[in-house]
N, CA, C, O and the ligand as a Tripos MOL2 file, in Angstrom:
@<TRIPOS>MOLECULE
protein
  257   255    65     0     0
PROTEIN
NO_CHARGES

@<TRIPOS>ATOM
      1 N          27.1480  122.0380  267.5500 N.3       1 MET1
      2 CA         27.2380  123.3360  268.2190 C.3       1 MET1
      3 C          26.1810  124.2680  267.6640 C.2       1 MET1
      4 O          26.0680  124.4720  266.4550 O.2       1 MET1
      5 N          25.4130  124.8250  268.5800 N.am      2 ASN2
      6 CA         24.3420  125.7060  268.1570 C.3       2 ASN2
      7 C          24.7700  127.1570  268.3260 C.2       2 ASN2
      8 O          24.9350  127.6360  269.4470 O.2       2 ASN2
      9 N          24.9440  127.8350  267.2350 N.am      3 VAL3
     10 CA         25.4030  129.2220  267.2680 C.3       3 VAL3
     11 C          24.2100  130.1500  267.1400 C.2       3 VAL3
     12 O          23.5190  130.1490  266.1210 O.2       3 VAL3
     13 N          23.9700  130.9400  268.1730 N.am      4 THR4
     14 CA         22.8850  131.9090  268.0620 C.3       4 THR4
     15 C          23.4400  133.3130  267.9030 C.2       4 THR4
     16 O          22.8300  134.1530  267.2420 O.2       4 THR4
     17 N          24.5960  133.5720  268.5090 N.am      5 ARG5
     18 CA         25.2160  134.8900  268.3710 C.3       5 ARG5
     19 C          26.6800  134.7050  268.0620 C.2       5 ARG5
     20 O          27.3270  133.8080  268.6020 O.2       5 ARG5
     21 N          27.1990  135.5370  267.2100 N.am      6 LEU6
     22 CA         28.5930  135.4510  266.8500 C.3       6 LEU6
     23 C          29.0840  136.8900  266.6580 C.2       6 LEU6
     24 O          28.5210  137.6510  265.8720 O.2       6 LEU6
     25 N          30.1320  137.2420  267.3830 N.am      7 ALA7
     26 CA         30.6310  138.6170  267.3060 C.3       7 ALA7
     27 C          30.9720  138.9900  265.8730 C.2       7 ALA7
     28 O          31.6170  138.2210  265.1600 O.2       7 ALA7
     29 N          30.5430  140.1610  265.4580 N.am      8 GLY8
     30 CA         30.8660  140.6340  264.1200 C.3       8 GLY8
     31 C          29.9370  140.1080  263.0480 C.2       8 GLY8
     32 O          30.0910  140.4390  261.8720 O.2       8 GLY8
     33 N          28.9590  139.2790  263.4490 N.am      9 HIS9
     34 CA         28.0310  138.7210  262.4630 C.3       9 HIS9
     35 C          26.6090  138.9530  262.9430 C.2       9 HIS9
     36 O          26.0520  138.1470  263.6880 O.2       9 HIS9
     37 N          26.0410  140.0370  262.5170 N.am     10 THR10
     38 CA         24.6480  140.3040  262.8670 C.3      10 THR10
     39 C          23.8540  140.5180  261.5870 C.2      10 THR10
     40 O          24.3990  140.8250  260.5270 O.2      10 THR10
     41 N          22.5520  140.3440  261.7280 N.am     11 LEU11
     42 CA         21.6670  140.4950  260.5810 C.3      11 LEU11
     43 C          20.7910  141.7210  260.8360 C.2      11 LEU11
     44 O          19.8210  141.6510  261.5920 O.2      11 LEU11
     45 N          21.1320  142.8320  260.2100 N.am     12 PRO12
     46 CA         20.3840  144.0690  260.4640 C.3      12 PRO12
     47 C          18.8990  143.9100  260.1560 C.2      12 PRO12
     48 O          18.5340  143.2830  259.1610 O.2      12 PRO12
     49 N          18.0500  144.4690  260.9990 N.am     13 ASN13
     50 CA         16.5990  144.4360  260.7930 C.3      13 ASN13
     51 C          16.0490  143.0250  260.6710 C.2      13 ASN13
     52 O          15.0400  142.8030  260.0020 O.2      13 ASN13
     53 N          16.7220  142.0560  261.3270 N.am     14 GLU14
     54 CA         16.2420  140.6770  261.2950 C.3      14 GLU14
     55 C          16.0920  140.1660  259.8760 C.2      14 GLU14
     56 O          15.2590  139.2990  259.6120 O.2      14 GLU14
     57 N          16.8880  140.6900  258.9640 N.am     15 GLY15
     58 CA         16.8270  140.2100  257.5950 C.3      15 GLY15
     59 C          15.8060  140.9110  256.7360 C.2      15 GLY15
     60 O          15.6980  140.6420  255.5400 O.2      15 GLY15
     61 N          15.0480  141.8210  257.3490 N.am     16 ARG16
     62 CA         14.0450  142.5420  256.5550 C.3      16 ARG16
     63 C          14.7420  143.4840  255.5770 C.2      16 ARG16
     64 O          15.7680  144.0900  255.8860 O.2      16 ARG16
     65 N          14.1690  143.5830  254.4230 N.am     17 ILE17
     66 CA         14.7540  144.3790  253.3610 C.3      17 ILE17
     67 C          13.7780  145.4800  252.9570 C.2      17 ILE17
     68 O          12.5790  145.2460  252.8060 O.2      17 ILE17
     69 N          14.3090  146.6650  252.7900 N.am     18 THR18
     70 CA         13.4860  147.7430  252.2500 C.3      18 THR18
     71 C          14.1660  148.2850  251.0020 C.2      18 THR18
     72 O          15.3870  148.4310  250.9480 O.2      18 THR18
     73 N          13.3540  148.5740  250.0180 N.am     19 VAL19
     74 CA         13.8550  149.1620  248.7880 C.3      19 VAL19
     75 C          13.0880  150.4460  248.5530 C.2      19 VAL19
     76 O          11.8620  150.4400  248.4500 O.2      19 VAL19
     77 N          13.8130  151.5420  248.4710 N.am     20 ASN20
     78 CA         13.1890  152.8570  248.3070 C.3      20 ASN20
     79 C          12.1220  153.1000  249.3680 C.2      20 ASN20
     80 O          11.0850  153.7040  249.0940 O.2      20 ASN20
     81 N          12.3890  152.6200  250.5850 N.am     21 GLY21
     82 CA         11.4710  152.8830  251.6790 C.3      21 GLY21
     83 C          10.3350  151.8810  251.8200 C.2      21 GLY21
     84 O           9.5540  151.9670  252.7670 O.2      21 GLY21
     85 N          10.2300  150.9320  250.8950 N.am     22 TYR22
     86 CA          9.1640  149.9490  250.9670 C.3      22 TYR22
     87 C           9.7080  148.5860  251.3410 C.2      22 TYR22
     88 O          10.7880  148.1970  250.8960 O.2      22 TYR22
     89 N           8.9550  147.8530  252.1670 N.am     23 ARG23
     90 CA          9.3420  146.4960  252.4940 C.3      23 ARG23
     91 C           9.2240  145.6320  251.2540 C.2      23 ARG23
     92 O           8.2830  145.7720  250.4730 O.2      23 ARG23
     93 N          10.1840  144.7410  251.0790 N.am     24 THR24
     94 CA         10.0920  143.7800  249.9970 C.3      24 THR24
     95 C          10.4940  142.4360  250.5490 C.2      24 THR24
     96 O          11.2690  142.3610  251.5020 O.2      24 THR24
     97 N           9.9850  141.3880  249.9710 N.am     25 ASN25
     98 CA         10.2900  140.0460  250.4780 C.3      25 ASN25
     99 C          11.4280  139.3850  249.7370 C.2      25 ASN25
    100 O          11.9490  138.3590  250.1740 O.2      25 ASN25
    101 N          11.8200  139.9720  248.6100 N.am     26 GLN26
    102 CA         12.8450  139.3150  247.8210 C.3      26 GLN26
    103 C          14.1730  140.0230  247.9680 C.2      26 GLN26
    104 O          14.2550  141.2450  247.8500 O.2      26 GLN26
    105 N          15.2000  139.2560  248.2230 N.am     27 GLY27
    106 CA         16.5320  139.8180  248.3100 C.3      27 GLY27
    107 C          17.3970  138.9430  249.1890 C.2      27 GLY27
    108 O          16.8950  138.0590  249.8830 O.2      27 GLY27
    109 N          18.6830  139.1830  249.1620 N.am     28 PRO28
    110 CA         19.5900  138.3660  249.9480 C.3      28 PRO28
    111 C          19.6370  138.8120  251.3970 C.2      28 PRO28
    112 O          19.3700  139.9710  251.7160 O.2      28 PRO28
    113 N          19.9780  137.8800  252.2640 N.am     29 ALA29
    114 CA         20.3400  138.2440  253.6290 C.3      29 ALA29
    115 C          21.7320  138.8560  253.5700 C.2      29 ALA29
    116 O          22.6080  138.3420  252.8750 O.2      29 ALA29
    117 N          21.9390  139.9410  254.2880 N.am     30 VAL30
    118 CA         23.2320  140.6090  254.2890 C.3      30 VAL30
    119 C          23.7600  140.6670  255.7150 C.2      30 VAL30
    120 O          23.1760  141.3210  256.5780 O.2      30 VAL30
    121 N          24.8650  139.9790  255.9510 N.am     31 CYS31
    122 CA         25.4780  139.9660  257.2700 C.3      31 CYS31
    123 C          26.3040  141.2320  257.4740 C.2      31 CYS31
    124 O          26.7630  141.8540  256.5160 O.2      31 CYS31
    125 N          26.4820  141.5980  258.7410 N.am     32 SER32
    126 CA         27.2860  142.7870  259.0430 C.3      32 SER32
    127 C          28.7450  142.6110  258.6380 C.2      32 SER32
    128 O          29.4790  143.5940  258.5410 O.2      32 SER32
    129 N          29.1750  141.3710  258.3990 N.am     33 CYS33
    130 CA         30.5680  141.1250  257.9800 C.3      33 CYS33
    131 C          30.7310  141.3090  256.4880 C.2      33 CYS33
    132 O          31.8540  141.2940  255.9850 O.2      33 CYS33
    133 N          29.6260  141.4850  255.7620 N.am     34 GLY34
    134 CA         29.7080  141.6780  254.3320 C.3      34 GLY34
    135 C          29.2370  140.4770  253.5210 C.2      34 GLY34
    136 O          29.0750  140.5660  252.3040 O.2      34 GLY34
    137 N          29.0190  139.3590  254.1980 N.am     35 TRP35
    138 CA         28.5310  138.1610  253.5200 C.3      35 TRP35
    139 C          27.1030  138.3840  253.0410 C.2      35 TRP35
    140 O          26.3010  139.0030  253.7410 O.2      35 TRP35
    141 N          26.7860  137.8880  251.8640 N.am     36 THR36
    142 CA         25.4060  137.9460  251.3930 C.3      36 THR36
    143 C          24.9880  136.5710  250.9120 C.2      36 THR36
    144 O          25.8000  135.8150  250.3790 O.2      36 THR36
    145 N          23.7320  136.2550  251.0990 N.am     37 SER37
    146 CA         23.1850  134.9950  250.6190 C.3      37 SER37
    147 C          22.7150  135.1760  249.1840 C.2      37 SER37
    148 O          22.8230  136.2600  248.6100 O.2      37 SER37
    149 N          22.1940  134.1020  248.6200 N.am     38 ALA38
    150 CA         21.4910  134.2000  247.3420 C.3      38 ALA38
    151 C          20.1810  134.9510  247.5800 C.2      38 ALA38
    152 O          19.8140  135.1790  248.7330 O.2      38 ALA38
    153 N          19.4800  135.3320  246.5430 N.am     39 ASP39
    154 CA         18.1740  135.9570  246.6970 C.3      39 ASP39
    155 C          17.2360  135.0080  247.4170 C.2      39 ASP39
    156 O          17.1190  133.8370  247.0550 O.2      39 ASP39
    157 N          16.5740  135.5180  248.4300 N.am     40 LEU40
    158 CA         15.6170  134.7180  249.1860 C.3      40 LEU40
    159 C          14.2920  135.4520  249.2090 C.2      40 LEU40
    160 O          14.2100  136.6210  248.8320 O.2      40 LEU40
    161 N          13.2500  134.7570  249.6540 N.am     41 PHE41
    162 CA         11.9030  135.3090  249.4790 C.3      41 PHE41
    163 C          11.1080  135.4570  250.7610 C.2      41 PHE41
    164 O           9.8980  135.6840  250.7230 O.2      41 PHE41
    165 N          11.7830  135.3290  251.8970 N.am     42 SER42
    166 CA         11.0760  135.5830  253.1510 C.3      42 SER42
    167 C          12.0700  135.9050  254.2470 C.2      42 SER42
    168 O          13.2420  135.5380  254.1660 O.2      42 SER42
    169 N          11.5900  136.5990  255.2800 N.am     43 ASP43
    170 CA         12.4490  136.9100  256.4200 C.3      43 ASP43
    171 C          12.9400  135.6190  257.0540 C.2      43 ASP43
    172 O          14.0860  135.5270  257.4920 O.2      43 ASP43
    173 N          12.0700  134.6300  257.1000 N.am     44 THR44
    174 CA         12.4280  133.3510  257.7120 C.3      44 THR44
    175 C          13.5850  132.7060  256.9580 C.2      44 THR44
    176 O          14.5260  132.1980  257.5680 O.2      44 THR44
    177 N          13.5120  132.7270  255.6340 N.am     45 SER45
    178 CA         14.5850  132.1470  254.8260 C.3      45 SER45
    179 C          15.8900  132.8920  255.0710 C.2      45 SER45
    180 O          16.9560  132.2810  255.1520 O.2      45 SER45
    181 N          15.8020  134.2160  255.1880 N.am     46 ARG46
    182 CA         17.0210  135.0010  255.4290 C.3      46 ARG46
    183 C          17.6020  134.6990  256.8010 C.2      46 ARG46
    184 O          18.8170  134.5640  256.9450 O.2      46 ARG46
    185 N          16.7410  134.5900  257.8130 N.am     47 ARG47
    186 CA         17.2480  134.2480  259.1430 C.3      47 ARG47
    187 C          17.8850  132.8610  259.1220 C.2      47 ARG47
    188 O          18.9310  132.6520  259.7360 O.2      47 ARG47
    189 N          17.2730  131.9280  258.4310 N.am     48 ASP48
    190 CA         17.8350  130.5750  258.3440 C.3      48 ASP48
    191 C          19.1890  130.5930  257.6360 C.2      48 ASP48
    192 O          20.1360  129.9430  258.0780 O.2      48 ASP48
    193 N          19.2720  131.3370  256.5420 N.am     49 ALA49
    194 CA         20.5240  131.4180  255.7860 C.3      49 ALA49
    195 C          21.6150  132.0570  256.6360 C.2      49 ALA49
    196 O          22.7710  131.6340  256.6020 O.2      49 ALA49
    197 N          21.2380  133.0710  257.3920 N.am     50 HIS50
    198 CA         22.2130  133.7510  258.2480 C.3      50 HIS50
    199 C          22.6760  132.8350  259.3710 C.2      50 HIS50
    200 O          23.8510  132.8320  259.7380 O.2      50 HIS50
    201 N          21.7310  132.0470  259.9230 N.am     51 ARG51
    202 CA         22.0890  131.0950  260.9760 C.3      51 ARG51
    203 C          23.1090  130.0950  260.4280 C.2      51 ARG51
    204 O          24.0970  129.7740  261.0880 O.2      51 ARG51
    205 N          22.8540  129.6150  259.2210 N.am     52 GLN52
    206 CA         23.7800  128.6610  258.5960 C.3      52 GLN52
    207 C          25.1390  129.3180  258.3440 C.2      52 GLN52
    208 O          26.1810  128.6910  258.5360 O.2      52 GLN52
    209 N          25.1240  130.5640  257.9190 N.am     53 HIS53
    210 CA         26.3640  131.3160  257.6870 C.3      53 HIS53
    211 C          27.1840  131.3870  258.9770 C.2      53 HIS53
    212 O          28.3900  131.1410  258.9580 O.2      53 HIS53
    213 N          26.5370  131.7220  260.0950 N.am     54 LYS54
    214 CA         27.2450  131.8030  261.3770 C.3      54 LYS54
    215 C          27.8000  130.4450  261.7650 C.2      54 LYS54
    216 O          28.9150  130.3260  262.2740 O.2      54 LYS54
    217 N          26.9860  129.4180  261.5100 N.am     55 GLN55
    218 CA         27.4430  128.0600  261.7920 C.3      55 GLN55
    219 C          28.7070  127.7400  261.0010 C.2      55 GLN55
    220 O          29.6580  127.1660  261.5310 O.2      55 GLN55
    221 N          28.7000  128.1190  259.7280 N.am     56 ASP56
    222 CA         29.8650  127.8650  258.8590 C.3      56 ASP56
    223 C          31.0920  128.6250  259.3520 C.2      56 ASP56
    224 O          32.1990  128.0870  259.3750 O.2      56 ASP56
    225 N          30.8840  129.8760  259.7460 N.am     57 VAL57
    226 CA         31.9990  130.6900  260.2330 C.3      57 VAL57
    227 C          32.5670  130.0880  261.5150 C.2      57 VAL57
    228 O          33.7820  129.9910  261.6830 O.2      57 VAL57
    229 N          31.6750  129.6880  262.4130 N.am     58 ALA58
    230 CA         32.1190  129.1260  263.6870 C.3      58 ALA58
    231 C          32.8810  127.8310  263.4520 C.2      58 ALA58
    232 O          33.8990  127.5880  264.0990 O.2      58 ALA58
    233 N          32.4080  127.0070  262.5460 N.am     59 THR59
    234 CA         33.0570  125.7390  262.2420 C.3      59 THR59
    235 C          34.4230  125.9700  261.6230 C.2      59 THR59
    236 O          35.3950  125.3090  261.9880 O.2      59 THR59
    237 N          34.5000  126.9010  260.6930 N.am     60 ALA60
    238 CA         35.7810  127.2080  260.0440 C.3      60 ALA60
    239 C          36.7750  127.7360  261.0670 C.2      60 ALA60
    240 O          37.9690  127.4470  260.9950 O.2      60 ALA60
    241 N          36.2620  128.5270  262.0370 N.am     61 GLY61
    242 CA         37.1290  129.1190  263.0440 C.3      61 GLY61
    243 C          37.7520  128.0890  263.9780 C.2      61 GLY61
    244 O          38.7820  128.3500  264.6010 O.2      61 GLY61
    245 N          37.1240  126.9160  264.0730 N.am     62 ARG62
    246 CA         37.6740  125.8900  264.9740 C.3      62 ARG62
    247 C          38.6970  125.0010  264.2920 C.2      62 ARG62
    248 O          39.4000  124.2290  264.9450 O.2      62 ARG62
    249 N          38.7760  125.1150  262.9730 N.am     63 GLN63
    250 CA         39.7280  124.2570  262.2560 C.3      63 GLN63
    251 C          41.1350  124.8540  262.3180 C.2      63 GLN63
    252 O          41.2930  126.0750  262.3520 O.2      63 GLN63
    253 N          42.1560  123.9920  262.3330 N.am     64 PRO64
    254 CA         43.5320  124.4750  262.4370 C.3      64 PRO64
    255 C          43.9910  125.2790  261.2250 C.2      64 PRO64
    256 O          45.1300  125.7430  261.1870 O.2      64 PRO64
    257 ZN         28.9220  137.2120  258.8280 Zn       65 ZN65
@<TRIPOS>BOND
     1     1     2 1
     2     2     3 1
     3     3     4 2
     4     3     5 am
     5     5     6 1
     6     6     7 1
     7     7     8 2
     8     7     9 am
     9     9    10 1
    10    10    11 1
    11    11    12 2
    12    11    13 am
    13    13    14 1
    14    14    15 1
    15    15    16 2
    16    15    17 am
    17    17    18 1
    18    18    19 1
    19    19    20 2
    20    19    21 am
    21    21    22 1
    22    22    23 1
    23    23    24 2
    24    23    25 am
    25    25    26 1
    26    26    27 1
    27    27    28 2
    28    27    29 am
    29    29    30 1
    30    30    31 1
    31    31    32 2
    32    31    33 am
    33    33    34 1
    34    34    35 1
    35    35    36 2
    36    35    37 am
    37    37    38 1
    38    38    39 1
    39    39    40 2
    40    39    41 am
    41    41    42 1
    42    42    43 1
    43    43    44 2
    44    43    45 am
    45    45    46 1
    46    46    47 1
    47    47    48 2
    48    47    49 am
    49    49    50 1
    50    50    51 1
    51    51    52 2
    52    51    53 am
    53    53    54 1
    54    54    55 1
    55    55    56 2
    56    55    57 am
    57    57    58 1
    58    58    59 1
    59    59    60 2
    60    59    61 am
    61    61    62 1
    62    62    63 1
    63    63    64 2
    64    63    65 am
    65    65    66 1
    66    66    67 1
    67    67    68 2
    68    67    69 am
    69    69    70 1
    70    70    71 1
    71    71    72 2
    72    71    73 am
    73    73    74 1
    74    74    75 1
    75    75    76 2
    76    75    77 am
    77    77    78 1
    78    78    79 1
    79    79    80 2
    80    79    81 am
    81    81    82 1
    82    82    83 1
    83    83    84 2
    84    83    85 am
    85    85    86 1
    86    86    87 1
    87    87    88 2
    88    87    89 am
    89    89    90 1
    90    90    91 1
    91    91    92 2
    92    91    93 am
    93    93    94 1
    94    94    95 1
    95    95    96 2
    96    95    97 am
    97    97    98 1
    98    98    99 1
    99    99   100 2
   100    99   101 am
   101   101   102 1
   102   102   103 1
   103   103   104 2
   104   103   105 am
   105   105   106 1
   106   106   107 1
   107   107   108 2
   108   107   109 am
   109   109   110 1
   110   110   111 1
   111   111   112 2
   112   111   113 am
   113   113   114 1
   114   114   115 1
   115   115   116 2
   116   115   117 am
   117   117   118 1
   118   118   119 1
   119   119   120 2
   120   119   121 am
   121   121   122 1
   122   122   123 1
   123   123   124 2
   124   123   125 am
   125   125   126 1
   126   126   127 1
   127   127   128 2
   128   127   129 am
   129   129   130 1
   130   130   131 1
   131   131   132 2
   132   131   133 am
   133   133   134 1
   134   134   135 1
   135   135   136 2
   136   135   137 am
   137   137   138 1
   138   138   139 1
   139   139   140 2
   140   139   141 am
   141   141   142 1
   142   142   143 1
   143   143   144 2
   144   143   145 am
   145   145   146 1
   146   146   147 1
   147   147   148 2
   148   147   149 am
   149   149   150 1
   150   150   151 1
   151   151   152 2
   152   151   153 am
   153   153   154 1
   154   154   155 1
   155   155   156 2
   156   155   157 am
   157   157   158 1
   158   158   159 1
   159   159   160 2
   160   159   161 am
   161   161   162 1
   162   162   163 1
   163   163   164 2
   164   163   165 am
   165   165   166 1
   166   166   167 1
   167   167   168 2
   168   167   169 am
   169   169   170 1
   170   170   171 1
   171   171   172 2
   172   171   173 am
   173   173   174 1
   174   174   175 1
   175   175   176 2
   176   175   177 am
   177   177   178 1
   178   178   179 1
   179   179   180 2
   180   179   181 am
   181   181   182 1
   182   182   183 1
   183   183   184 2
   184   183   185 am
   185   185   186 1
   186   186   187 1
   187   187   188 2
   188   187   189 am
   189   189   190 1
   190   190   191 1
   191   191   192 2
   192   191   193 am
   193   193   194 1
   194   194   195 1
   195   195   196 2
   196   195   197 am
   197   197   198 1
   198   198   199 1
   199   199   200 2
   200   199   201 am
   201   201   202 1
   202   202   203 1
   203   203   204 2
   204   203   205 am
   205   205   206 1
   206   206   207 1
   207   207   208 2
   208   207   209 am
   209   209   210 1
   210   210   211 1
   211   211   212 2
   212   211   213 am
   213   213   214 1
   214   214   215 1
   215   215   216 2
   216   215   217 am
   217   217   218 1
   218   218   219 1
   219   219   220 2
   220   219   221 am
   221   221   222 1
   222   222   223 1
   223   223   224 2
   224   223   225 am
   225   225   226 1
   226   226   227 1
   227   227   228 2
   228   227   229 am
   229   229   230 1
   230   230   231 1
   231   231   232 2
   232   231   233 am
   233   233   234 1
   234   234   235 1
   235   235   236 2
   236   235   237 am
   237   237   238 1
   238   238   239 1
   239   239   240 2
   240   239   241 am
   241   241   242 1
   242   242   243 1
   243   243   244 2
   244   243   245 am
   245   245   246 1
   246   246   247 1
   247   247   248 2
   248   247   249 am
   249   249   250 1
   250   250   251 1
   251   251   252 2
   252   251   253 am
   253   253   254 1
   254   254   255 1
   255   255   256 2
@<TRIPOS>SUBSTRUCTURE
     1 MET1         2 RESIDUE 1 A MET
     2 ASN2         6 RESIDUE 1 A ASN
     3 VAL3        10 RESIDUE 1 A VAL
     4 THR4        14 RESIDUE 1 A THR
     5 ARG5        18 RESIDUE 1 A ARG
     6 LEU6        22 RESIDUE 1 A LEU
     7 ALA7        26 RESIDUE 1 A ALA
     8 GLY8        30 RESIDUE 1 A GLY
     9 HIS9        34 RESIDUE 1 A HIS
    10 THR10       38 RESIDUE 1 A THR
    11 LEU11       42 RESIDUE 1 A LEU
    12 PRO12       46 RESIDUE 1 A PRO
    13 ASN13       50 RESIDUE 1 A ASN
    14 GLU14       54 RESIDUE 1 A GLU
    15 GLY15       58 RESIDUE 1 A GLY
    16 ARG16       62 RESIDUE 1 A ARG
    17 ILE17       66 RESIDUE 1 A ILE
    18 THR18       70 RESIDUE 1 A THR
    19 VAL19       74 RESIDUE 1 A VAL
    20 ASN20       78 RESIDUE 1 A ASN
    21 GLY21       82 RESIDUE 1 A GLY
    22 TYR22       86 RESIDUE 1 A TYR
    23 ARG23       90 RESIDUE 1 A ARG
    24 THR24       94 RESIDUE 1 A THR
    25 ASN25       98 RESIDUE 1 A ASN
    26 GLN26      102 RESIDUE 1 A GLN
    27 GLY27      106 RESIDUE 1 A GLY
    28 PRO28      110 RESIDUE 1 A PRO
    29 ALA29      114 RESIDUE 1 A ALA
    30 VAL30      118 RESIDUE 1 A VAL
    31 CYS31      122 RESIDUE 1 A CYS
    32 SER32      126 RESIDUE 1 A SER
    33 CYS33      130 RESIDUE 1 A CYS
    34 GLY34      134 RESIDUE 1 A GLY
    35 TRP35      138 RESIDUE 1 A TRP
    36 THR36      142 RESIDUE 1 A THR
    37 SER37      146 RESIDUE 1 A SER
    38 ALA38      150 RESIDUE 1 A ALA
    39 ASP39      154 RESIDUE 1 A ASP
    40 LEU40      158 RESIDUE 1 A LEU
    41 PHE41      162 RESIDUE 1 A PHE
    42 SER42      166 RESIDUE 1 A SER
    43 ASP43      170 RESIDUE 1 A ASP
    44 THR44      174 RESIDUE 1 A THR
    45 SER45      178 RESIDUE 1 A SER
    46 ARG46      182 RESIDUE 1 A ARG
    47 ARG47      186 RESIDUE 1 A ARG
    48 ASP48      190 RESIDUE 1 A ASP
    49 ALA49      194 RESIDUE 1 A ALA
    50 HIS50      198 RESIDUE 1 A HIS
    51 ARG51      202 RESIDUE 1 A ARG
    52 GLN52      206 RESIDUE 1 A GLN
    53 HIS53      210 RESIDUE 1 A HIS
    54 LYS54      214 RESIDUE 1 A LYS
    55 GLN55      218 RESIDUE 1 A GLN
    56 ASP56      222 RESIDUE 1 A ASP
    57 VAL57      226 RESIDUE 1 A VAL
    58 ALA58      230 RESIDUE 1 A ALA
    59 THR59      234 RESIDUE 1 A THR
    60 ALA60      238 RESIDUE 1 A ALA
    61 GLY61      242 RESIDUE 1 A GLY
    62 ARG62      246 RESIDUE 1 A ARG
    63 GLN63      250 RESIDUE 1 A GLN
    64 PRO64      254 RESIDUE 1 A PRO
    65 ZN65       257 GROUP 0 **** ****
């Protein structure tokens, strides 16, 4: 199952992180549900981590 959108789980700013107004590449992906990944080093890594997070949530939601 390919999850591209999941209600309640969005990645603000496509995973981009700003610190004190400056873009930075290092930091966790933060989902709107409160989930955070480990520190990552690119927007692509954060989007991938978030995609996996949604996949995990969707899979867990289908289990009894
Ligand atoms: Zn989430």
